[in-house]
C-alpha positions in Angstrom: 108.4 34.9 104.3 107.6 33.5 107.6 105.1 34.8 110.3 103.8 33.4 113.6 100.5 33.7 115.4 100.2 33.8 119.2 97.0 31.9 120.2 94.6 29.1 119.0 91.3 30.8 119.0 88.9 31.2 116.1 90.3 34.4 114.8 93.9 33.1 115.1 93.1 30.1 113.0 91.1 32.0 110.6 94.0 34.4 110.1 96.5 31.6 109.8 94.4 30.0 107.0 94.2 33.3 105.2 98.0 33.7 105.3 98.9 30.2 104.2 96.4 30.7 101.2 98.8 33.5 100.3 101.8 31.2 100.4 103.2 32.3 103.7 104.7 30.1 106.3 103.0 30.3 109.6 103.9 29.1 113.1 101.0 28.8 115.5 102.1 29.1 119.1 99.7 27.4 121.7 99.9 24.6 124.2 96.1 24.0 123.9 95.7 22.5 120.4 93.3 19.5 120.7 91.6 21.1 123.7 87.7 20.7 124.0 85.9 23.7 122.7 82.7 25.3 123.9 79.9 23.4 122.0 77.2 26.0 122.9 78.8 29.1 121.5 77.6 30.4 118.2 78.7 33.3 115.8 76.6 35.3 113.3 78.6 36.1 110.1 77.2 38.7 107.8 76.5 38.2 104.2 79.5 40.0 102.8 81.8 38.4 105.4 80.6 35.1 104.5 81.3 35.6 100.8 84.9 36.8 101.7 85.3 33.8 104.0 84.2 31.2 101.3 86.3 32.8 98.6 89.5 33.7 100.5 89.9 31.4 103.5 87.7 28.2 103.4 84.2 27.2 102.3 81.9 27.1 105.2 78.5 26.9 103.5 77.9 23.3 104.9 78.4 24.8 108.4 76.1 27.8 108.0 72.4 28.2 108.9 71.2 31.1 106.9 68.7 33.8 108.2 66.6 35.7 105.8 65.0 38.4 108.0 66.0 40.3 111.3 63.3 41.7 113.6 64.0 44.1 116.5 61.5 44.6 119.2 61.3 46.9 122.3 59.7 46.0 125.6 59.1 49.7 126.5 56.9 49.9 123.5 54.9 46.9 124.6 57.1 44.5 122.6 56.2 46.3 119.4 58.5 45.7 116.5 60.7 48.8 115.8 62.8 47.4 113.0 62.7 44.8 110.3 65.5 44.0 107.8 65.1 41.6 104.8 66.5 41.5 101.2 64.0 40.0 98.8 64.1 36.6 100.6 68.0 36.5 100.3 70.1 35.6 103.3 71.2 38.5 105.5 73.6 36.5 107.7 74.4 33.0 108.9 74.7 31.3 112.1 77.7 29.0 112.7 78.6 26.8 115.6 82.1 27.8 116.8 83.4 24.4 117.6 82.5 23.2 114.1 84.3 26.1 112.4 87.4 25.5 114.5 87.4 21.9 113.8 87.3 22.6 110.1 90.1 25.3 110.2 92.3 23.0 112.4 91.9 20.1 110.0 92.9 22.1 107.0 95.9 23.8 108.8 97.3 20.5 110.1 97.3 19.1 106.6 99.1 22.1 105.2 103.0 21.9 104.9 103.2 25.7 105.5 101.9 25.4 109.0 103.7 24.4 112.2 102.1 24.1 115.6 104.5 25.1 118.5 104.3 25.2 122.2 103.6 28.4 124.1 106.3 31.1 123.9 108.8 31.5 126.6 110.4 34.6 128.3 113.1 34.7 125.5 110.7 34.9 122.7 110.9 38.5 122.0 114.8 38.6 121.9 115.1 35.6 119.7 112.3 35.6 117.1 113.2 35.3 113.4 109.8 36.2 112.0 108.9 38.8 109.4 105.8 39.5 111.4 104.2 38.4 114.7 100.4 38.4 115.2 99.5 38.5 118.8 95.8 37.3 119.4 96.1 36.5 123.1 95.0 38.5 126.1 97.3 37.0 128.8 100.6 36.1 127.3 103.9 38.0 128.1 103.8 39.9 124.9 100.3 41.5 125.9 101.4 42.3 129.3 104.6 43.9 128.3 103.5 45.7 125.1 99.7 45.9 124.6 98.5 47.0 128.0 97.2 50.5 127.1 93.6 50.3 126.4 90.4 52.2 126.4 88.1 50.1 128.6 84.4 50.1 129.6 82.7 47.9 132.1 79.0 47.5 131.3 78.3 46.0 134.8 76.4 43.4 132.9 76.6 39.6 132.1 75.9 37.7 128.9 74.1 34.5 129.2 74.3 32.0 126.1 72.7 28.6 125.6 71.1 26.6 122.8 67.5 25.6 123.1 65.9 22.5 121.5 62.3 23.0 120.4 59.7 21.6 118.2 60.7 21.2 114.6 59.8 24.4 112.6 60.9 26.3 109.6 63.6 28.2 111.4 65.6 30.1 108.8 63.0 32.9 108.3 63.8 35.3 111.0 66.3 36.2 113.8 64.7 38.2 116.7 66.2 40.6 119.2 64.2 42.4 121.9 65.4 45.3 123.8 64.1 44.4 127.3 64.1 46.5 130.4 66.9 44.5 131.7 69.0 44.2 128.4 68.8 42.8 124.9 67.9 39.1 124.3 68.5 37.5 120.9 67.0 34.4 119.4 69.3 33.2 116.6 68.2 30.0 114.5 70.8 27.2 114.4 68.7 24.5 112.8 65.1 23.5 112.4 65.0 22.2 116.1 67.6 24.4 117.8 68.0 28.1 118.4 70.8 30.0 120.1 70.0 32.3 122.8 72.2 35.4 123.9 70.8 37.5 126.7 72.7 40.5 128.1 71.3 41.4 131.5 72.4 44.3 133.6 74.0 43.8 137.0 72.9 40.2 137.6 75.1 37.3 138.1 72.2 34.7 138.5 69.0 34.7 136.5 66.2 32.2 135.7 67.1 32.1 132.0 64.4 29.6 131.1 61.8 32.1 132.6 63.3 34.8 130.6 63.3 33.0 127.4 59.6 31.8 127.8 58.7 35.5 128.6 60.1 36.9 125.3 59.7 33.8 123.1 57.5 34.5 120.1 57.3 31.1 118.3 59.1 28.2 119.9 57.4 25.2 121.5 58.5 22.3 123.9 61.6 24.3 124.9 64.5 22.4 126.5 67.7 24.2 127.6 71.1 23.0 127.0 74.1 23.9 129.1 74.2 27.7 130.1 77.4 29.7 130.0 77.8 33.4 131.2 80.6 36.1 131.0 81.1 39.5 132.2 80.6 42.3 129.5 83.2 44.8 128.7 84.3 46.9 125.7 88.1 47.3 124.9 89.8 49.4 122.2 93.6 49.2 122.1 95.4 52.4 121.9 98.3 51.2 119.8 97.9 48.4 117.3 101.7 47.4 117.0 105.1 47.5 118.3 108.0 47.0 115.7 107.0 44.0 113.8 104.4 42.7 116.4 100.8 43.4 115.5 97.9 42.9 118.0 94.9 41.3 116.3 91.3 40.0 117.0 89.6 40.7 120.4 92.8 42.1 121.7 92.2 45.2 119.3 88.6 45.6 119.9 86.1 43.9 122.2 82.3 44.7 121.8 78.9 44.4 123.6 77.4 41.3 121.9 74.0 43.1 121.1 74.7 43.4 117.4 76.8 40.2 117.0 79.8 42.1 115.4 82.8 40.9 117.3 83.9 38.2 114.9 82.7 40.3 111.9 85.0 42.9 112.8 87.9 40.4 113.0 86.9 39.1 109.6 87.1 42.6 108.2 90.5 43.1 109.7 91.8 39.8 108.1 90.4 41.1 104.8 92.4 44.3 105.2 95.7 42.7 106.4 95.5 40.1 103.5 95.2 43.1 100.9 98.3 44.8 102.4 100.3 41.6 102.6 99.2 40.6 99.1 100.1 43.9 97.6 103.6 43.5 99.1 104.0 40.0 97.8 102.9 40.9 94.3 105.4 43.8 94.2 108.3 41.8 95.8 108.4 43.8 98.9 109.5 42.5 102.2 107.0 41.9 105.1 108.0 44.1 108.0 106.8 46.6 110.6 105.3 48.8 107.7 102.7 46.1 107.2 101.6 47.0 110.9 101.8 50.5 110.3 99.5 50.5 107.2 97.1 48.3 109.0 96.7 50.7 111.9 96.4 53.5 109.6 93.7 51.9 107.5 91.7 50.3 110.2 92.1 51.9 113.7 89.8 54.9 113.1 87.1 52.6 111.4 87.2 50.1 114.3 87.0 52.8 116.9 84.1 54.5 115.4 82.3 51.3 114.7 82.9 50.1 118.3 81.5 53.5 119.6 78.5 53.1 117.3 77.6 49.7 118.9 78.2 51.3 122.4 75.9 54.3 121.4 73.0 51.8 120.6 73.4 50.1 124.0 73.6 53.3 126.0 70.6 54.8 124.4 68.4 51.8 124.9 69.8 51.6 128.5 69.0 55.3 129.2 65.6 54.9 127.6 64.6 52.1 130.0 66.2 53.9 133.1 64.2 57.1 132.5 61.1 55.2 131.2 60.8 57.2 128.1 60.2 55.5 124.7 61.3 58.4 122.5 64.4 56.6 121.1 62.4 53.3 120.3 59.8 55.5 118.5 62.5 57.4 116.6 64.2 54.2 115.6 60.8 52.7 114.5 60.1 55.8 112.4 63.6 55.9 110.9 63.4 52.2 110.1 60.2 52.8 107.9 62.3 54.9 105.6 64.0 52.6 102.8 67.1 54.7 102.6 67.7 54.7 106.4 66.8 51.1 106.6 69.4 50.3 104.0 72.0 52.3 105.9 71.4 50.3 109.1 71.5 47.0 107.1 74.7 47.9 105.3 76.2 49.1 108.7 75.5 45.5 110.0 76.7 43.7 106.9 79.9 45.7 105.9 80.8 47.8 109.0 81.9 51.2 108.6 82.8 52.0 105.1 84.7 55.4 104.9 
């Protein structure tokens, strides 16, 4: 059995490691292996996804900075806390630096005899491929342009600003904080005892004074120094069709989310878990890997991914509408529901495991 993966991003490398762990030969197509990766970007990985990652892909405990509590605030309620999540002082999720995880995966893959790194595909690729399955994780290659161009898109007319602040040393694994401001959500995500990742999604502005905004909503950090700042436009995307013949779209190409809940890579990990189950079942029963793998994956995951994506969008739109009409009913309702243990657990499980139906 032999498959190929188009792309060298975090999802591509994670998927490749999951597949070689199942004994499958993998070709990774990219002409950018060895490039310098963004050292500012971080990801949050939920508790259940971290457990899956450690067990089925590669152990990343040494890269993880665990967070035990999540607190959500609302500026329209005078910065009152409206939600709090915790689990008997156990970790809820972990923050990981992208470039460190990519480096770990690349190192493991380069040592594996089942893996080959190849140059970017050419115009004859689709007519001359000899793979059981092709996973396309790239947005701008010829496969995407020719096959995976029908999408449900939404432009938020917003920009996300990310950086890592350095600050006075504190106990910094106790809580991650997100505030729904009048301009958009800002998140403070601990990375170490002296560093915290910032993600601020702001409506309709290409230029902001990020340090001023951080100081305004900062609740505990002292002697703040900003690192390099990155920004990108915010859009949501859901692909209408997941596959064509034996070619399966994957990762951000399937679903791109607003970053307010930090669920983008978590969705991809859940997708990797599902595709691994499908493939393992076929290998265990002596079945071929063919287009039916793609069909089963779409049947099992498309509706869940779409509903989950719309759930994140729903949260964003309600807080945006609340600020627009200057009515705090939604924040008050969320605060009320969050006090109920059953509802609070539903919110917590939604963030941890996604949509389970």
